[in-house]
C-alpha positions in Angstrom: 197.5 268.2 -32.3 193.9 267.0 -32.4 191.1 269.0 -30.7 188.2 267.1 -29.2 185.1 269.2 -28.8 182.5 267.6 -26.6 179.4 268.6 -24.5 179.4 265.3 -22.6 182.6 264.5 -20.5 183.4 263.0 -17.1 183.2 263.3 -14.2 179.6 263.5 -15.4 178.3 260.0 -15.8 176.7 258.5 -18.8 177.3 256.6 -22.1 178.4 259.7 -24.1 180.6 260.7 -21.3 182.3 257.3 -21.3 182.8 257.2 -25.0 184.3 260.7 -25.3 186.5 259.9 -22.3 187.6 256.6 -23.8 188.3 258.2 -27.2 190.3 261.0 -25.8 192.4 258.8 -23.5 193.2 256.3 -26.2 194.1 259.0 -28.8 196.3 260.7 -26.3 198.5 257.6 -26.4 199.3 258.3 -30.1 198.7 262.1 -30.6 198.7 265.4 -28.8 195.2 266.0 -27.6 193.3 269.0 -26.3 189.7 268.5 -25.1 187.2 271.4 -25.0 184.3 270.3 -22.7 181.4 271.8 -20.9 181.9 272.8 -17.3 180.7 270.5 -14.6 181.0 270.7 -10.9 183.9 268.7 -9.5 185.9 268.6 -12.6 189.1 269.9 -11.3 190.4 266.8 -9.5 189.4 264.8 -12.6 191.1 267.1 -15.0 194.2 267.2 -13.0 194.6 263.4 -13.4 194.1 263.3 -17.1 197.2 262.9 -19.3 196.1 265.7 -21.7 194.9 269.2 -21.5 191.0 269.8 -20.8 189.6 273.2 -21.1 186.2 273.7 -19.5 183.5 276.2 -20.7 180.9 277.3 -18.5 178.2 280.1 -18.5 174.5 280.2 -19.4 173.8 277.1 -21.5 172.1 279.1 -24.3 175.2 281.2 -24.8 177.8 278.6 -23.9 178.0 277.1 -27.5 178.9 280.6 -28.9 181.5 281.2 -26.2 182.9 277.7 -26.7 183.2 278.1 -30.5 184.9 281.5 -30.2 187.5 280.1 -27.8 188.1 277.2 -30.1 188.3 279.5 -33.3 190.9 281.6 -31.4 192.8 278.6 -30.3 193.0 277.2 -33.9 194.4 280.6 -35.1 197.3 280.5 -32.6 198.2 276.8 -32.6 199.1 274.1 -35.1 196.1 271.8 -35.3 195.9 268.6 -37.4 192.1 268.2 -37.0 189.0 268.6 -34.9 186.9 265.7 -33.6 183.3 266.4 -32.3 180.8 264.5 -30.3 177.8 266.0 -32.0 177.1 268.1 -35.2 176.1 271.0 -33.0 179.7 271.0 -31.6 181.0 271.9 -35.0 178.4 274.1 -36.4 180.1 277.4 -35.2 183.6 276.4 -35.7 185.0 278.3 -38.7 188.2 276.5 -39.9 189.5 274.7 -43.0 191.2 272.0 -40.7 190.0 268.4 -41.1 186.9 267.8 -39.1 185.5 264.5 -37.9 182.0 264.1 -36.3 180.6 261.3 -34.3 176.9 260.5 -34.8 174.6 258.4 -32.5 171.1 258.3 -34.1 168.4 260.2 -32.4 170.2 263.6 -32.9 170.1 263.2 -36.6 166.7 261.7 -36.9 164.8 264.8 -38.1 162.5 264.8 -41.2 164.2 265.7 -44.5 162.3 268.8 -45.0 162.8 270.3 -41.5 165.2 273.2 -40.9 166.9 271.1 -38.3 167.7 268.4 -41.0 169.2 271.1 -43.3 171.5 272.4 -40.5 172.6 268.8 -39.8 173.4 267.9 -43.4 175.1 271.2 -44.0 177.6 270.4 -41.1 178.0 266.7 -41.8 178.6 267.1 -45.5 181.4 269.5 -44.8 183.5 267.3 -42.7 186.3 264.8 -43.5 184.5 261.9 -42.0 181.1 261.1 -40.2 181.7 258.3 -37.7 178.5 256.4 -37.1 178.3 254.2 -34.0 176.3 251.4 -35.9 175.2 250.3 -39.4 171.7 251.5 -38.4 173.0 255.0 -37.7 175.1 255.1 -40.8 172.0 254.1 -42.9 169.9 256.7 -41.0 172.4 259.4 -41.9 172.4 258.6 -45.5 168.7 258.4 -45.7 168.5 261.8 -44.3 170.7 263.4 -46.8 174.4 262.8 -45.5 176.8 261.9 -48.3 177.4 258.2 -48.3 181.2 258.4 -49.1 181.5 260.5 -45.9 180.1 257.9 -43.4 182.0 255.1 -41.7 181.0 253.0 -38.8 183.1 252.7 -35.8 181.3 251.0 -32.8 181.9 252.6 -29.3 184.8 251.1 -27.3 184.8 249.4 -23.9 187.4 249.0 -21.1 188.4 245.6 -19.9 185.9 244.2 -17.4 186.3 245.0 -13.8 186.9 242.1 -11.3 183.9 241.4 -9.1 184.4 242.4 -5.4 184.0 239.3 -3.1 182.0 241.1 -0.5 179.6 242.6 -3.2 179.3 239.1 -4.7 178.3 237.7 -1.4 175.7 240.6 -0.9 174.2 239.9 -4.3 174.0 236.2 -3.8 172.3 236.7 -0.5 169.8 239.2 -2.2 168.9 236.9 -5.0 169.2 233.6 -3.1 166.8 231.1 -4.8 165.5 233.5 -7.5 166.1 231.9 -10.8 166.1 232.3 -13.8 167.4 235.9 -13.6 166.6 238.7 -16.2 168.2 242.1 -15.9 167.9 245.6 -17.6 170.4 248.4 -16.8 169.1 251.7 -18.4 167.1 254.7 -18.0 163.3 254.2 -17.4 162.0 255.6 -20.6 159.5 254.3 -23.3 162.2 253.5 -25.8 163.8 250.9 -23.4 160.6 248.9 -23.3 160.5 247.8 -19.7 156.7 247.7 -19.9 156.6 244.8 -22.3 159.2 242.7 -20.5 157.1 243.1 -17.4 153.9 242.0 -19.3 155.9 238.9 -20.6 157.0 238.1 -17.1 153.3 237.6 -16.2 153.3 234.6 -18.4 156.8 233.4 -17.8 156.1 233.3 -14.1 153.6 230.3 -14.8 156.6 228.2 -16.2 159.2 229.7 -13.9 157.6 230.5 -10.6 161.0 231.8 -9.0 161.9 234.0 -11.9 163.2 237.6 -11.1 163.5 240.7 -13.3 166.1 243.1 -12.0 165.7 246.7 -13.1 168.7 249.1 -12.6 168.2 252.7 -13.3 166.0 255.7 -13.0 163.9 258.0 -15.3 160.6 259.5 -16.1 158.7 256.2 -16.5 159.8 254.8 -13.2 156.5 255.3 -11.4 154.4 254.0 -14.4 156.5 250.9 -14.5 156.3 250.2 -10.6 152.5 250.9 -11.0 152.2 248.2 -13.8 154.2 245.7 -11.6 151.7 246.2 -8.8 148.7 245.8 -11.1 150.0 242.5 -12.6 150.8 241.3 -9.1 154.5 240.8 -9.8 156.1 242.6 -6.9 157.7 239.3 -5.7 159.3 238.9 -9.3 160.6 242.6 -9.9 163.5 244.1 -8.0 164.4 247.8 -8.5 167.7 249.5 -7.9 168.9 253.0 -8.4 171.8 255.2 -7.4 174.1 252.2 -6.8 177.7 251.7 -7.1 179.2 250.5 -10.4 180.5 247.5 -8.4 177.0 246.6 -7.3 175.6 247.1 -10.8 178.3 245.0 -12.5 177.8 242.2 -9.9 174.1 242.2 -10.5 174.7 241.8 -14.2 177.3 239.1 -13.7 174.9 237.1 -11.6 172.0 237.4 -14.0 171.2 234.9 -16.9 169.9 237.2 -19.6 170.1 241.0 -20.3 166.8 242.2 -21.8 166.4 245.4 -23.6 164.1 244.9 -26.6 164.2 248.7 -27.5 161.8 250.4 -29.8 161.5 253.7 -31.6 159.6 256.2 -29.5 158.9 259.5 -31.3 162.4 260.3 -32.8 164.3 258.5 -29.9 166.1 255.3 -31.1 168.7 253.0 -29.6 171.8 253.9 -31.9 174.0 251.1 -30.6 173.4 249.8 -27.1 176.7 249.7 -25.1 174.8 248.0 -22.3 174.5 244.6 -24.4 178.2 244.8 -24.8 179.0 245.5 -21.2 176.8 242.5 -20.2 178.5 240.2 -22.7 181.8 241.0 -21.0 180.4 238.9 -18.1 179.3 236.1 -20.4 175.6 237.3 -20.2 173.7 237.1 -23.6 171.2 239.8 -24.6 167.7 240.2 -26.0 167.6 243.4 -28.2 165.0 245.1 -30.4 165.3 245.1 -34.1 164.6 248.9 -34.2 168.1 250.6 -33.9 171.7 249.4 -33.8 171.4 246.5 -31.4 172.4 244.1 -34.3 175.9 245.6 -34.2 176.1 244.7 -30.5 174.3 241.2 -30.6 175.0 238.5 -33.1 171.5 237.1 -33.6 171.1 233.4 -32.5 174.8 233.2 -31.5 175.3 235.8 -28.6 171.6 236.5 -28.0 168.5 237.2 -29.9 167.0 240.3 -31.8 163.2 240.5 -31.7 160.5 243.0 -32.6 160.1 245.1 -29.4 156.7 246.2 -30.5 155.4 242.6 -30.5 154.6 241.2 -27.0 154.3 237.6 -28.2 157.8 237.8 -29.8 159.4 239.3 -26.6 157.8 236.5 -24.5 158.8 233.6 -26.9 162.4 235.1 -27.3 162.9 235.2 -23.5 161.4 231.6 -23.2 163.5 230.2 -25.9 166.7 231.5 -24.2 165.6 230.0 -21.0 164.6 226.5 -22.3 167.2 224.0 -21.6 169.4 226.9 -20.3 170.3 227.9 -24.0 171.4 231.2 -22.5 174.6 229.6 -21.2 175.7 228.7 -24.8 174.8 232.3 -25.9 176.7 233.7 -23.1 179.9 231.8 -23.8 179.8 233.0 -27.4 178.9 236.6 -26.2 182.1 236.7 -24.1 184.2 235.7 -27.2 182.4 238.1 -29.4 182.8 241.1 -27.3 186.6 241.2 -27.6 186.4 243.1 -30.7 184.9 246.1 -28.9 187.9 246.6 -26.6 189.1 250.1 -26.9 192.7 248.8 -27.9 191.1 247.5 -31.1 188.5 250.2 -31.7 191.2 252.9 -31.5 193.0 251.3 -34.6 189.9 252.2 -36.7 190.2 255.8 -35.6 193.9 255.9 -36.3 193.4 254.7 -39.9 191.0 257.6 -40.4 193.2 260.3 -38.9 196.3 259.0 -40.8 
């Protein structure tokens, strides 16, 4: 039996939640699995439909990790355990066991200065596990630079489920919404500095001169939302930018499928960095190419000049010229075709084989 210890798990929504759910579900097809996850409202119906055991741990957040670790330590004593797989180094810090441990890393949670006490804690945990599983080459290199033993780190990209079929009614709705708006750019992400909506909007001001009917679709919410909307107004781009939030997955997927380019030229903001960028992969499933930033793990998700482009997200001219070059002669169509082929390697059915090799 393998224990999966995670702070992020459905029915809560998010990238980490999807990753830990997909990993748990796929491993349960080959091994006995028990998940220890944080409590979330509405979990009962979800947990009852899972094909494996899920134990929820609630209580005050500050004390929860101690209670959780205690429960896990007791469970290990009383049961035959082959190994422990964790979503985060903090999930392993208090687990006292000689059983094999495996820890996923994602980027920003390990991005602390070498001299800091936080870095020492991270390295202490990660250098005492069987394998550290990085979500991208970028994250692997970041871990090694910060003191993690190179021989312990391997790269396994996050997995994705097969693409969902677009609902006919939703398709008609989106086609009616967008009508003659073309070309179409889209970003699906939180509104935060790292995602770089700001510079895409600034590029849009010049792109509008060449493509008067261009539209930029922004799906998401976050602390930068009001600043981004203010910028749109200042640059007189209200006819070119559409905002969506709290929408269904079906509508989100349809908006992506009916767009031409997924744009998210991410940057490093403070310690926050894009470790991989599952959104690029999700767009590629619909044959939509991406523009990503050179800072972070986008290069694992985008094959530069084949399935999209990688640019310097800090350079406004480079963002503009990259978008423009993809739009010229509809080059995005060829990139999109290759993106759809490229993305097959991220299917969970393939990704799980890499996990099985490590565990076996």
